[in-house]
N, C-alpha and C positions, 0 to 999 in steps of 0.2 A: 600251323605250320611244320614245314619236316624242315631237317637239317642235311646238307647234301655238300659232301668235300668238294663235288667236282660238276662241271655244267654236264660230262657223261653221266655222271651218276642221277643226276637230276631229270635228264632228259629219260634215259632207259627206264625211272620210275614212272614218268609222268605217260611213255608207252604201253606199259602193262597197267597201266590204271586207265585206259583206253582213251591216252589224248594221241591219237596217230595221225592225224594230218599234219603235214608239211608247210607251215605256213610262213609268209614271205611278205616283207613290204613291195606294194605296186607302184615302181617308178613313175615317177608323174601324175600320178592320182590321189587322192586321199579314200586309199583303202587296204586292206592288206589281203592276199588272196591263197586259193590253194589251188596250184598249178594242176595238179594229178584230176581234181574234178572240176576245173573250170569254175571255181567261186572266187567272186569277190566281198570283202565282207566290209561295209562300211561303220562305224563306228557306234550307230543304232543296231547293228545287226550280231553282236558280240557282247561277250563279258570276260572279265579276267577275272579267274578262278583261284588265282595263284601267280607268284612271280619271285624267283629267286636272283642273286646278285651274284656275282663271282668276279674276284682279282687274282690276276696273276701273281705268283709270290715273288717272281723276280723282275716281272715287266709290267710296270703299273697301267701300259697301253692295252695290256691281255683282261680289258674289265667288259664281262657281259653280262646280259640279265636274259633269264629266261622264263617266257609268259606262258602259263596253261590257259588258254582260251576256250570258249565254248560258245556256240550259235543255234539255240534252240530252234531259227527260222531254219538252217540249212542243214538240222541235224548231224551236226558236226562237234568234235572234240581234236583238239591241237595245240601245237607247239611252235610258238614263234621265238626265235632267238634272235636279240640284237647286242650292240654294244653300247657301251654309256662312259661317259667321259669325254676325252678327247676324240673321240671314233664315233659317240653318238650320232645317230640319226638326228638331224637337227631342223626338222620338218616342224611347221608350227599346225598344223593340222588338227582337226578334230581328233584322230586316229592317236596323235602322239598326246594329247590332252586327256585321252582316255584310260591310254596305257600307264601312263606316269601319274593317274589321279591318286591310285591307290597308294602309291610311295610319298605323295606329297601331303594328300588329308585323308588320313583314316576316318575322320570324324564324320566326313561326308556322304550324303545319303540321297537316293530317292531322287527327289528334283533337282538336287545339289551336281549329281554327277553329268561329267561334260558328254553333249549328244552331238551330232552332226550340225545340229542347228545352231551349237555355241559357237 
């Protein structure tokens, strides 16, 4: 994976590499959405290709993480930005499990990966 100095550098590079969808968490559901295409992704609909963490140099509350997400089901590549630490999305959903899976256990593969049914 690459190293980026800022969140903006990471998102700009991902955009240039085809991650053009602007993804966000769908409130009250267990999905991520692309509002511009009216697509809702469940945990089984996408893969986390890359992720990058950033911390604010002067403010610990400026902690964020950028996910490069792809979906073969919807022929989509996009970027999801979320906080971590104090302001993290604290959902216990399959979506959160899948997003954080690579950060916790890179050794898990295939059938060990979290899905919507786990």
